[in-house]
N, C-alpha and C positions, 0 to 999 in steps of 0.2 A: 504493499499500500504505498503510494507516494505521500510525502509530507505536504501539508498546505504551504504554499508559498506566502511570505510576508506581503501584504498590500503595498503597492508602490507608494501610497501617500505616508506610509508608516516607515519607510526606508529613508534614513537621514543622509544616506550616501547618494541618494538619486537628485537630480537638479530640482530646485524648488517648483519651476513651472510643471515638470512632470507630476510632481506630488500633488500640486494645487489641481491640476486637471483630472488627475485619478480620483481624489477626494470628491470633487464637484460632480464628476461622472457618477459616482455612487450614491450621491443624495438625491432624494425626492424633491419636487419643486416646492413641496411644503416645507421640507427641511431647510431648504436654501433660504426661503422667505423668513423662517423662524430665526435665522441667524443674523437678520437685519435689525432685530431688536436690540436694545441695550441690555435687557436681561435674556441673553441667548440661551435657550434650554440645551441640555445635554442631547446627544444623539447617541444613545448607548451602544445600539448596534454597530456604530462605526468607532467607538472609543472616543468620540469628541465629548469633552467634559462641558458643563454649564458654565457660563461666563458672564460676568456683568462688566461691560466696558463703558459704562456711562461716564463720560469725561469729554472734554475738549480742551485743546491747548492752542487755539487760534490767537489768543492775546494773553496767554498764561495758563497755568495749570488750573483746571476748574473741578470742583467736587472732589479734591483730594486732600483738604486740609488748608494750612496756610500756605500761600504762594504769592508771587509777585504778579500783579496785574498790569499789563501793558495796554496802551491805547487800542482801539479797534483797527483791524487790519487796514481799512482805507484811510485812517488817519496816519498810521505808520508809513503806509505806501506814499503819502503825499511828502515824506521826508526825501524821497528819491535818493535814499543812502543804503545801497546793498550791504556794505559793511556793517551798518547799524542793525539791519535785519538779521545778518549772521549772528550778531552779539545777542540779540533778542531770541533768537531760535535756540542759541547754545544755552543761554539762561533757562529758557523754558524746558529744554530736554535735562539740564542739570537737576532742575527740581522736579521733574516727573520721574526721573529714574528712581529714586528712593520710594516714591509712593507705589511702586509696582511691587516691591519688596515688604514694605511696612506700612501698608494703608491705614491700618488701625491706630498705629502709633502716631499718625499724623493728623488724626481726627477725622479719617474719611469712614465712610460706612463700610461694614465688612464685605468683602467681595468685590470692592470697586478697585479699579487699577487704571494707570494713565498709560499702560503699554500700547494701547490702540487709541489714537486720537480720531475720533469720528469727524465727518464733516458736518458743521453746523452753519446756520445762517447767523451772520453778525448783526447784532442789534444794540442799541443803547436805549437806556430808559429816558424818557422826556416826560416832564409833568407840565401839563397844559390846564388852562381852566377848564373845569368839568370832568377832571379826572387825569389819570396817568395813561401814557401810550407807550408802546414799544415801536420805535421807529428805526430804520437803517440809519447809520450815520451818514450825514449829508443831506438826507431828505428834509426838504423844507416842510415844517408843519404848516397845515391848512386850517 
């Protein structure tokens, strides 16, 4: 009887692209969609653990305890300073790295991590007469 071969997605010696393609090819459409949620459930049949990746680092580490908050992306882009953006990105990654190994020590919710930074829409809070509103930076209030 032949031994079962290790799936390509579990073989760390294989190229990442092959591993990703193999894993995605084994997932059902419903399983793929479930992984888009910040509380991604486990896919036990494939050995994929549950994961909570609720975080964003567009202008600083969010939801992982104390961290530096930088201006919104459009405001930083207005500096037209690539070296400054590199320094900001380095600072954000330096602050995010420890939160992936010790999130509870940094005041984050158990199970959260900054190891995957999701794409989020940048907004800033603006208070107007009649209540508050969330508007993209640079949008003129009406």
